[in-house]
LUMDO-492015 format. One record per residue: chain; y, x, z of N, C-alpha, C in turn; residue in three letters. Coordinates in steps of 0.1 Angstrom, whole numbers, plus 2048, in hexadecimal, padded with zeros to 3 digits. Each point is the difference from the previous one (the first is absolute). Layout:
<sites>
{'A', {Y, X, Z}, {Y, X, Z}, {Y, X, Z}, 'ala'}
...
</sites>
This chain:
<sites>
{'A', {7DF, 790, 85F}, {7FA, 80D, 7FF}, {7F2, 800, 806}, 'met'}
{'A', {7FE, 7F9, 80B}, {7F3, 800, 806}, {7F6, 7F8, 7F8}, 'ser'}
{'A', {804, 7F5, 7F9}, {7F8, 7F9, 7F7}, {7FC, 808, 7F4}, 'arg'}
{'A', {809, 808, 7FA}, {7FD, 808, 7F5}, {7F6, 80B, 804}, 'leu'}
{'A', {802, 806, 80C}, {7F7, 80A, 804}, {7F2, 7FB, 802}, 'thr'}
{'A', {7FF, 7F3, 805}, {7F2, 7FA, 802}, {7FA, 7FE, 7F3}, 'ala'}
{'A', {808, 7FB, 7F5}, {7FA, 7FE, 7F3}, {7FB, 80D, 7FA}, 'ile'}
{'A', {808, 80B, 802}, {7FC, 80D, 7FA}, {7F3, 804, 807}, 'val'}
{'A', {7FF, 7FF, 80D}, {7F4, 805, 807}, {7F4, 7F7, 7FC}, 'leu'}
{'A', {802, 7F3, 7FE}, {7F5, 7F8, 7FC}, {7FB, 803, 7F2}, 'ser'}
{'A', {809, 803, 7F7}, {7FC, 804, 7F2}, {7F8, 80D, 800}, 'val'}
{'A', {805, 80A, 808}, {7F9, 80D, 801}, {7F2, 7FE, 805}, 'leu'}
{'A', {7FF, 7F8, 80B}, {7F3, 7FE, 806}, {7F6, 7F9, 7F7}, 'cys'}
{'A', {805, 7F6, 7F9}, {7F8, 7F8, 7F6}, {7FB, 809, 7F5}, 'leu'}
{'A', {80A, 808, 7FB}, {7FC, 80A, 7F5}, {7F6, 809, 804}, 'ser'}
{'A', {801, 806, 80C}, {7F6, 809, 805}, {7F2, 7FA, 802}, 'ala'}
{'A', {800, 7F3, 804}, {7F3, 7FA, 802}, {7F8, 7FC, 7F4}, 'ser'}
{'A', {807, 7FE, 7F5}, {7F9, 7FC, 7F3}, {7FD, 80C, 7F7}, 'val'}
{'A', {805, 80C, 803}, {7FE, 80B, 7F8}, {7F5, 809, 806}, 'ala'}
{'A', {7F8, 806, 7F8}, {7F6, 809, 805}, {806, 80D, 805}, 'ser'}
{'A', {7FA, 806, 80A}, {806, 80C, 806}, {803, 80B, 7F7}, 'ala'}
{'A', {7F7, 802, 7F6}, {803, 80C, 7F7}, {80B, 7FD, 7F6}, 'gln'}
{'A', {805, 7F4, 7FF}, {80B, 7FD, 7F7}, {80D, 7FF, 807}, 'asp'}
{'A', {800, 802, 80D}, {80D, 7FE, 808}, {806, 80E, 803}, 'val'}
{'A', {80C, 801, 7FE}, {808, 80C, 805}, {80D, 7FB, 806}, 'gly'}
{'A', {808, 80A, 803}, {80D, 7FD, 806}, {80B, 809, 7FB}, 'gly'}
{'A', {80C, 7FD, 803}, {80B, 808, 7FD}, {80B, 7FE, 80A}, 'tyr'}
{'A', {808, 80B, 802}, {80C, 800, 809}, {80A, 808, 7F8}, 'val'}
{'A', {80C, 7FB, 7FE}, {80A, 807, 7F8}, {80D, 800, 807}, 'gly'}
{'A', {808, 80A, 7FE}, {80E, 801, 804}, {808, 805, 7F5}, 'thr'}
{'A', {80C, 7FB, 7FF}, {809, 803, 7F4}, {80E, 801, 805}, 'glu'}
{'A', {809, 805, 7F8}, {80E, 7FF, 801}, {806, 7F9, 7F4}, 'trp'}
{'A', {808, 7F6, 802}, {805, 7F8, 7F5}, {80F, 802, 7FE}, 'arg'}
{'A', {804, 801, 7F3}, {80E, 7FE, 7FC}, {801, 7F2, 7FC}, 'val'}
{'A', {80A, 7F9, 806}, {801, 7F1, 7FE}, {80D, 7FD, 7F9}, 'leu'}
{'A', {7FE, 7F7, 7F6}, {80C, 7FB, 7F9}, {802, 7F1, 804}, 'gly'}
{'A', {7FF, 7FD, 80D}, {800, 7F2, 804}, {80F, 7FC, 803}, 'leu'}
{'A', {803, 7F4, 7FE}, {80D, 7FB, 803}, {80C, 807, 7F9}, 'gly'}
{'A', {7FD, 804, 7F3}, {80A, 807, 7F8}, {805, 80C, 807}, 'glu'}
{'A', {7F7, 807, 806}, {804, 80C, 809}, {7F4, 80A, 800}, 'his'}
{'A', {803, 80D, 7FF}, {7F5, 80A, 801}, {7FE, 804, 80E}, 'val'}
{'A', {7F4, 800, 805}, {7FD, 804, 80E}, {7F2, 806, 800}, 'ser'}
{'A', {7FB, 802, 80C}, {7F2, 806, 801}, {7FA, 7FD, 80D}, 'his'}
{'A', {7F3, 801, 801}, {7F9, 7FD, 80D}, {7F1, 802, 7FE}, 'gly'}
{'A', {7F9, 800, 80C}, {7F1, 802, 800}, {7F8, 7F4, 7FC}, 'pro'}
{'A', {7F4, 802, 7FC}, {7F7, 7F6, 7FC}, {7F2, 804, 805}, 'ser'}
{'A', {7F8, 7F6, 804}, {7F2, 802, 804}, {7F7, 7F5, 7FA}, 'val'}
{'A', {7F3, 803, 7FE}, {7F6, 7F7, 7FB}, {7F3, 804, 805}, 'ser'}
{'A', {7F7, 7F6, 801}, {7F2, 802, 805}, {7F8, 7F5, 7FC}, 'ala'}
{'A', {7F3, 802, 7FD}, {7F7, 7F5, 7FD}, {7F2, 805, 7FC}, 'gly'}
{'A', {7F9, 7F7, 7F9}, {7F2, 802, 7FC}, {800, 801, 7F0}, 'leu'}
{'A', {7F6, 808, 7FB}, {7FD, 800, 7F2}, {7F2, 7FA, 7FE}, 'thr'}
{'A', {7FF, 7F6, 7F7}, {7F4, 7F8, 7FF}, {7FB, 800, 7F1}, 'leu'}
{'A', {7F5, 7FA, 7FE}, {7FA, 7FE, 7F2}, {7FF, 80E, 7F9}, 'leu'}
{'A', {7F8, 808, 806}, {7FE, 80E, 7FB}, {80D, 808, 800}, 'asp'}
{'A', {809, 7FD, 80A}, {80C, 807, 802}, {80B, 7FE, 7F6}, 'arg'}
{'A', {7FF, 7F4, 7F9}, {80A, 7FD, 7F6}, {80B, 7F6, 805}, 'thr'}
{'A', {7FC, 7F8, 80A}, {809, 7F6, 805}, {806, 805, 80D}, 'leu'}
{'A', {80D, 7FF, 802}, {807, 804, 80C}, {806, 7F4, 807}, 'arg'}
{'A', {7FD, 7FE, 80D}, {806, 7F5, 807}, {805, 805, 80E}, 'val'}
{'A', {80C, 7FE, 802}, {805, 806, 80D}, {80E, 7FB, 803}, 'gly'}
{'A', {807, 808, 808}, {80E, 7FD, 804}, {809, 80B, 7FC}, 'ile'}
{'A', {80D, 7FC, 7FD}, {80A, 80A, 7FC}, {80D, 7FC, 806}, 'thr'}
{'A', {809, 80A, 801}, {80D, 7FD, 806}, {809, 80C, 7FF}, 'gly'}
{'A', {80D, 7FD, 800}, {80A, 80B, 800}, {80C, 7FC, 808}, 'phe'}
{'A', {808, 809, 804}, {80C, 7FE, 807}, {80C, 806, 7F9}, 'ala'}
{'A', {80C, 7FA, 802}, {80C, 806, 7FC}, {809, 802, 80D}, 'arg'}
{'A', {7FE, 80C, 806}, {807, 802, 80D}, {80F, 802, 7FE}, 'pro'}
{'A', {808, 7F9, 808}, {80E, 802, 800}, {805, 80E, 804}, 'gly'}
{'A', {7FA, 806, 80B}, {805, 80D, 804}, {7FE, 80B, 7F6}, 'pro'}
{'A', {7F7, 800, 7F7}, {7FE, 80A, 7F6}, {806, 7FD, 7F3}, 'ile'}
{'A', {807, 7F4, 7FF}, {807, 7FC, 7F4}, {80E, 7FD, 804}, 'asn'}
{'A', {809, 80B, 800}, {80D, 7FE, 805}, {80A, 7F9, 7F7}, 'pro'}
{'A', {7FC, 7FE, 7F3}, {809, 7F9, 7F7}, {802, 7F2, 804}, 'ala'}
{'A', {80B, 7FA, 7FD}, {804, 7F3, 805}, {803, 7F6, 7F5}, 'thr'}
{'A', {7FF, 7F3, 804}, {804, 7F5, 7F7}, {80D, 7FA, 804}, 'phe'}
{'A', {809, 7FF, 7F7}, {80D, 7FA, 804}, {7FF, 7F0, 7FF}, 'asp'}
{'A', {806, 7FA, 80A}, {7FF, 7F1, 801}, {80D, 7FA, 805}, 'ala'}
{'A', {804, 7F5, 7FC}, {80B, 7F9, 805}, {7FB, 7F5, 809}, 'thr'}
{'A', {802, 801, 80D}, {7FB, 7F6, 809}, {807, 7F2, 800}, 'pro'}
{'A', {7FB, 7F6, 807}, {806, 7F3, 800}, {80E, 800, 807}, 'thr'}
{'A', {802, 80B, 808}, {80D, 801, 808}, {803, 80E, 802}, 'gln'}
{'A', {80C, 804, 803}, {803, 80E, 803}, {7F9, 805, 80C}, 'pro'}
{'A', {7FC, 80C, 801}, {7F9, 806, 80B}, {807, 80D, 804}, 'tyr'}
{'A', {806, 800, 80C}, {807, 80C, 805}, {80B, 804, 7F6}, 'arg'}
{'A', {807, 7F6, 7FA}, {80A, 803, 7F7}, {7FC, 804, 7F2}, 'gly'}
{'A', {7F3, 7FF, 7FD}, {7FB, 804, 7F3}, {7FB, 7F4, 7F8}, 'gln'}
{'A', {804, 800, 7F3}, {7FB, 7F5, 7F7}, {7F4, 805, 7F8}, 'arg'}
{'A', {7FE, 80C, 7FF}, {7F4, 806, 7F9}, {7F8, 808, 80A}, 'thr'}
{'A', {7F3, 7FE, 801}, {7F8, 808, 809}, {7F5, 808, 7F8}, 'leu'}
{'A', {7FD, 80B, 805}, {7F5, 809, 7FA}, {7F4, 7FE, 809}, 'ser'}
{'A', {7F5, 7FB, 7FB}, {7F4, 7FD, 807}, {7F5, 809, 7FC}, 'leu'}
{'A', {7F7, 803, 80A}, {7F4, 806, 7FD}, {7F5, 7F5, 7FE}, 'arg'}
{'A', {7F5, 804, 7FA}, {7F5, 7F7, 7FE}, {7F3, 806, 804}, 'ser'}
{'A', {7F7, 7F7, 805}, {7F2, 804, 802}, {7F7, 7F4, 7FE}, 'asp'}
{'A', {7F3, 803, 800}, {7F6, 7F5, 7FE}, {7F2, 806, 7FD}, 'gly'}
{'A', {7F7, 7F6, 7FD}, {7F2, 804, 7FE}, {7F9, 7F6, 7F8}, 'met'}
{'A', {7F4, 804, 7FB}, {7F7, 7F8, 7F9}, {7F2, 803, 804}, 'tyr'}
{'A', {7F8, 7F5, 802}, {7F2, 802, 804}, {7F8, 7F5, 7FA}, 'phe'}
{'A', {7F5, 804, 7F9}, {7F8, 7F6, 7F9}, {7F1, 803, 7FD}, 'gly'}
{'A', {7F9, 7F7, 7FB}, {7F2, 801, 7FB}, {800, 805, 7F2}, 'leu'}
{'A', {7F9, 80B, 7FE}, {7FF, 806, 7F3}, {7F3, 7FF, 7F9}, 'glu'}
{'A', {7FF, 7FD, 7F4}, {7F4, 800, 7F8}, {802, 808, 7F3}, 'val'}
{'A', {7F7, 809, 7FD}, {802, 809, 7F5}, {7F3, 805, 7FA}, 'gly'}
{'A', {801, 809, 7F6}, {7F4, 806, 7FA}, {801, 80F, 801}, 'leu'}
{'A', {7F5, 807, 800}, {7FF, 80F, 7FF}, {7F8, 803, 7F4}, 'asp'}
{'A', {807, 804, 7F5}, {7FA, 802, 7F3}, {800, 80F, 7FD}, 'leu'}
{'A', {7F5, 806, 7FD}, {7FE, 80E, 7FC}, {803, 801, 7F2}, 'val'}
{'A', {809, 809, 7FC}, {803, 803, 7F2}, {7F4, 806, 7F9}, 'val'}
{'A', {7FB, 7FB, 7F5}, {7F4, 805, 7FA}, {802, 80F, 7FC}, 'pro'}
{'A', {7F5, 808, 804}, {800, 80E, 7FD}, {80A, 808, 808}, 'asp'}
{'A', {807, 7FA, 80A}, {809, 807, 808}, {7FD, 7FA, 80F}, 'val'}
{'A', {7F5, 804, 805}, {7FC, 7FA, 80D}, {809, 803, 80C}, 'ser'}
{'A', {809, 809, 7FF}, {809, 803, 80B}, {80D, 7F8, 7FF}, 'trp'}
{'A', {801, 7F8, 7F6}, {80C, 7F7, 7FE}, {7FD, 7F2, 801}, 'leu'}
{'A', {806, 7F9, 809}, {7FE, 7F2, 802}, {80C, 7F8, 7FE}, 'his'}
{'A', {7FF, 7F4, 7FA}, {80B, 7F6, 7FE}, {7FE, 7F5, 80B}, 'val'}
{'A', {80B, 7FD, 807}, {800, 7F7, 80B}, {80A, 7F5, 7FE}, 'leu'}
{'A', {7FD, 7F5, 7F8}, {809, 7F5, 800}, {7FD, 7F6, 80C}, 'pro'}
{'A', {80B, 7FA, 805}, {7FE, 7F7, 80B}, {80B, 7F6, 801}, 'ser'}
{'A', {7FD, 7F5, 807}, {80A, 7F6, 803}, {7FF, 7FD, 80F}, 'val'}
{'A', {80B, 7FD, 807}, {7FF, 7FC, 80E}, {80A, 7F5, 803}, 'ser'}
{'A', {7FE, 7F9, 80A}, {809, 7F5, 805}, {800, 800, 80F}, 'ala'}
{'A', {80C, 7FD, 805}, {801, 800, 80F}, {80F, 7FD, 804}, 'gly'}
{'A', {803, 805, 80C}, {80D, 7FD, 807}, {809, 80B, 7FD}, 'tyr'}
{'A', {80D, 7FC, 7FC}, {80A, 80A, 7FD}, {80D, 7FB, 807}, 'ala'}
{'A', {807, 80A, 807}, {80C, 7FD, 807}, {80A, 80C, 7FF}, 'ala'}
{'A', {80C, 7FD, 7FB}, {80A, 80B, 7FF}, {80D, 7FA, 805}, 'phe'}
{'A', {808, 808, 808}, {80C, 7FB, 805}, {80B, 80B, 800}, 'gly'}
{'A', {80C, 7FC, 805}, {80C, 808, 800}, {806, 800, 80E}, 'phe'}
{'A', {806, 80B, 804}, {805, 801, 80E}, {80C, 809, 801}, 'tyr'}
{'A', {808, 7FD, 80A}, {80C, 807, 802}, {7FD, 80E, 805}, 'leu'}
{'A', {808, 80A, 7FD}, {7FD, 80E, 803}, {80C, 807, 806}, 'thr'}
{'A', {7FE, 80B, 806}, {80A, 808, 805}, {808, 7F9, 80B}, 'gly'}
{'A', {80D, 802, 800}, {809, 7FA, 80B}, {800, 7F1, 7FF}, 'asp'}
{'A', {7FC, 7FA, 7F5}, {800, 7F2, 7FF}, {7F5, 7F9, 808}, 'asn'}
{'A', {7F7, 808, 806}, {7F6, 7FA, 809}, {806, 7FE, 80D}, 'arg'}
{'A', {80C, 805, 803}, {807, 7FC, 80C}, {808, 7F3, 7FE}, 'glu'}
{'A', {7FB, 7F5, 804}, {806, 7F3, 7FD}, {80D, 7FE, 807}, 'thr'}
{'A', {809, 7F9, 7FB}, {80D, 7FE, 806}, {800, 7F8, 80D}, 'pro'}
{'A', {7F6, 7F7, 802}, {7FF, 7F7, 80B}, {7F4, 803, 809}, 'asp'}
{'A', {7F9, 80B, 7FE}, {7F5, 803, 808}, {7F3, 7F9, 7FD}, 'gly'}
{'A', {800, 7F6, 7F6}, {7F4, 7F9, 7FD}, {7F6, 80A, 7F9}, 'arg'}
{'A', {7F4, 7FC, 800}, {7F6, 808, 7F9}, {803, 801, 7F1}, 'arg'}
{'A', {7FE, 80C, 7FA}, {803, 803, 7F3}, {7F9, 7F6, 7F6}, 'val'}
{'A', {7F3, 7FD, 804}, {7F9, 7F6, 7F7}, {806, 7F3, 7FF}, 'ser'}
{'A', {807, 7FB, 80B}, {807, 7F3, 800}, {80C, 801, 7F6}, 'ala'}
{'A', {807, 80B, 800}, {80B, 802, 7F7}, {7FB, 801, 7F2}, 'trp'}
{'A', {7F5, 807, 7FD}, {7FA, 801, 7F3}, {7FD, 7F2, 7FA}, 'glu'}
{'A', {7FA, 7F7, 809}, {7FC, 7F3, 7FC}, {80D, 7F8, 7FC}, 'asn'}
{'A', {80A, 802, 808}, {80D, 7F8, 7FE}, {807, 805, 7F3}, 'glu'}
{'A', {801, 80D, 7FF}, {807, 806, 7F5}, {7FA, 7FD, 7F2}, 'leu'}
{'A', {7F2, 7FE, 800}, {7F9, 7FF, 7F4}, {7F9, 7F3, 7FF}, 'phe'}
{'A', {806, 7F6, 806}, {7FB, 7F2, 7FE}, {7F2, 7FE, 804}, 'asp'}
{'A', {7FB, 807, 80A}, {7F2, 7FF, 804}, {7F6, 806, 7F7}, 'gly'}
{'A', {805, 808, 7F6}, {7F7, 805, 7F6}, {802, 810, 7FF}, 'arg'}
{'A', {801, 806, 80B}, {801, 80F, 800}, {7F3, 806, 7FC}, 'asp'}
{'A', {7F5, 7F8, 800}, {7F3, 805, 7FB}, {7FA, 7F5, 7F7}, 'ala'}
{'A', {7F7, 804, 7F8}, {7F8, 7F6, 7F8}, {7F1, 804, 800}, 'gly'}
{'A', {7F8, 7F6, 7FE}, {7F1, 802, 800}, {7FA, 7F7, 7F6}, 'phe'}
{'A', {7F3, 802, 7FD}, {7F9, 7F8, 7F7}, {7F3, 805, 7FC}, 'gly'}
{'A', {7F9, 7FA, 7F6}, {7F3, 805, 7FB}, {802, 80B, 7F7}, 'leu'}
{'A', {7FC, 80C, 803}, {801, 80B, 7F8}, {7F3, 801, 7F6}, 'gly'}
{'A', {803, 803, 7F4}, {7F5, 802, 7F6}, {803, 80D, 7F9}, 'ile'}
{'A', {7F6, 809, 801}, {802, 80E, 7FB}, {7F5, 803, 7F5}, 'glu'}
{'A', {805, 805, 7F5}, {7F7, 805, 7F5}, {801, 80F, 800}, 'leu'}
{'A', {7F5, 807, 7FF}, {800, 80F, 801}, {7F6, 806, 7F6}, 'ala'}
{'A', {803, 80C, 7FC}, {7F7, 808, 7F8}, {802, 80E, 804}, 'leu'}
{'A', {7F4, 806, 804}, {800, 80E, 805}, {7F6, 808, 7F8}, 'arg'}
{'A', {802, 80D, 800}, {7F6, 80A, 7FB}, {7FB, 808, 80C}, 'leu'}
{'A', {7F3, 802, 801}, {7FB, 807, 80B}, {7F9, 80D, 7FB}, 'ala'}
{'A', {804, 80B, 805}, {7FA, 80D, 7FB}, {7F7, 805, 80B}, 'phe'}
{'A', {7F3, 801, 7FD}, {7F6, 804, 80A}, {7FF, 80F, 800}, 'gln'}
{'A', {801, 806, 80C}, {800, 80F, 801}, {7F2, 805, 7FF}, 'leu'}
{'A', {7FE, 80B, 7F9}, {7F2, 804, 7FD}, {7F9, 806, 80D}, 'pro'}
{'A', {807, 807, 808}, {7FA, 806, 80C}, {7FF, 7F6, 80C}, 'asp'}
{'A', {807, 7F6, 800}, {800, 7F6, 80A}, {800, 7F2, 7FA}, 'thr'}
{'A', {7F4, 7FB, 7FB}, {800, 7F4, 7F8}, {804, 7F3, 807}, 'pro'}
{'A', {801, 801, 80E}, {804, 7F4, 807}, {80F, 7FF, 801}, 'trp'}
{'A', {808, 80A, 7FB}, {80E, 800, 800}, {805, 7FE, 7F2}, 'val'}
{'A', {80A, 7F6, 7FE}, {805, 7FD, 7F3}, {810, 800, 802}, 'arg'}
{'A', {806, 806, 7F6}, {80F, 800, 7FF}, {803, 7F4, 7F7}, 'ile'}
{'A', {809, 7F7, 805}, {804, 7F4, 7F9}, {80F, 801, 7FC}, 'thr'}
{'A', {802, 7FB, 7F4}, {80E, 7FD, 7FB}, {800, 7F3, 7F9}, 'val'}
{'A', {80C, 7F9, 800}, {800, 7F4, 7F9}, {80D, 7F8, 802}, 'gly'}
{'A', {800, 7F4, 7FD}, {80C, 7F7, 801}, {7FC, 7F2, 800}, 'gly'}
{'A', {80A, 7F7, 803}, {7FD, 7F2, 800}, {80D, 7F8, 801}, 'gly'}
{'A', {7FF, 7F3, 803}, {80B, 7F7, 801}, {7FD, 7F6, 80B}, 'tyr'}
{'A', {80A, 7FE, 809}, {7FF, 7F6, 80B}, {80A, 7F5, 7FD}, 'leu'}
{'A', {7FB, 7F4, 801}, {808, 7F4, 800}, {7FE, 7F8, 80C}, 'thr'}
{'A', {80A, 7FA, 805}, {7FF, 7F8, 80D}, {805, 7F2, 7FD}, 'ile'}
{'A', {7F6, 7F7, 801}, {803, 7F2, 7FD}, {806, 7FA, 80D}, 'ile'}
{'A', {80B, 7F9, 7FF}, {807, 7FA, 80B}, {80A, 808, 807}, 'gly'}
{'A', {802, 80D, 7FC}, {809, 809, 806}, {80F, 7FB, 7FD}, 'tyr'}
{'A', {808, 800, 80B}, {80E, 7FC, 7FD}, {808, 806, 80C}, 'asp'}
{'A', {807, 80B, 7FE}, {809, 805, 80B}, {80E, 800, 7FB}, 'ala'}
{'A', {809, 800, 809}, {80F, 7FF, 7FD}, {804, 80C, 7F7}, 'tyr'}
{'A', {7FC, 80C, 803}, {804, 80C, 7F9}, {7FA, 801, 7F2}, 'val'}
{'A', {7F3, 7FD, 800}, {7F8, 801, 7F3}, {7F8, 7F3, 7FF}, 'arg'}
{'A', {801, 7F8, 7F6}, {7F8, 7F4, 7FE}, {7F2, 804, 7FC}, 'pro'}
{'A', {7FE, 80D, 7FC}, {7F2, 804, 7FC}, {7FE, 80E, 805}, 'ser'}
{'A', {7F4, 803, 804}, {7FC, 80E, 804}, {7F5, 805, 7F7}, 'tyr'}
{'A', {7FF, 7FA, 7F4}, {7F5, 804, 7F6}, {804, 80E, 7FB}, 'asp'}
{'A', {7F6, 806, 7FA}, {803, 80D, 7FA}, {7F3, 808, 7FD}, 'gly'}
{'A', {802, 80B, 7F8}, {7F5, 809, 7FE}, {7FF, 80B, 80A}, 'pro'}
{'A', {7F5, 807, 800}, {7FE, 80C, 808}, {7F7, 80A, 7FA}, 'trp'}
{'A', {801, 80D, 804}, {7F7, 80A, 7FC}, {7FB, 807, 80C}, 'ala'}
{'A', {7F4, 806, 7FF}, {7FA, 805, 80C}, {7F7, 80D, 7FD}, 'thr'}
{'A', {7FD, 808, 80A}, {7F7, 80B, 800}, {7FA, 801, 80E}, 'ala'}
{'A', {7F3, 804, 800}, {7FA, 801, 80D}, {7F2, 806, 800}, 'gly'}
{'A', {7F9, 7FD, 80B}, {7F2, 806, 801}, {7F7, 7F4, 805}, 'val'}
{'A', {7F4, 800, 7FA}, {7F6, 7F6, 804}, {7F3, 806, 804}, 'glu'}
{'A', {7FB, 7FC, 80B}, {7F2, 804, 805}, {7F6, 7F6, 7FB}, 'ile'}
{'A', {7F6, 804, 7F9}, {7F6, 7F7, 7FA}, {7F3, 803, 807}, 'asp'}
{'A', {7F9, 7F7, 806}, {7F4, 803, 808}, {7F6, 7F5, 7FD}, 'phe'}
{'A', {7F2, 804, 800}, {7FC, 80E, 7FE}, {805, 804, 7F2}, 'pro'}
{'A', {801, 80D, 7FD}, {806, 805, 7F4}, {7F7, 7FB, 7F4}, 'pro'}
{'A', {807, 7FD, 7F5}, {7F9, 7FB, 7F4}, {7FA, 80C, 7F8}, 'gln'}
</sites>
């Protein structure tokens, strides 16, 4: 994670140094995503921030989202490697996150200056896992619940890997506040190297809506 952050910061600093001041802008966005990851529908927050370069058409920044377990009460059924508290099937919750470097374009639709098309691709670190919930967090022998999760799921209660995300958004620029844009869109996340006991893949599509602050306003 620290190495990825250093790379992102280096790219942003280099981009800023080679671009002229009048061509450089910035953006900060927040969204809420509906996620179709791991053959399961869930939701969670997303954030992004970066620079716009080359006369505001190239976007370079960071992006990420989370799938919080506490706000996604639906569960995944799994058969562990051994019975647990007399149960052969367990209902697990899931959480995780993705964080990466994003490169994209900001294209103005001809003759519709308030509508922008934002295609992008990002790559970074993705990790999603599964955990015991409810009364099952009270382990039968007093050991930490994480130790039981590792044992029950063959050391693969979570998976991680290289996340690659393709996205396409539309941005609607508000007439009275040109620095504020409403965004809607969708994309697909694939995780190379992911392998968890409950789900061998956490790939899937997503849809999103949010707000982006563009500065200085175009």
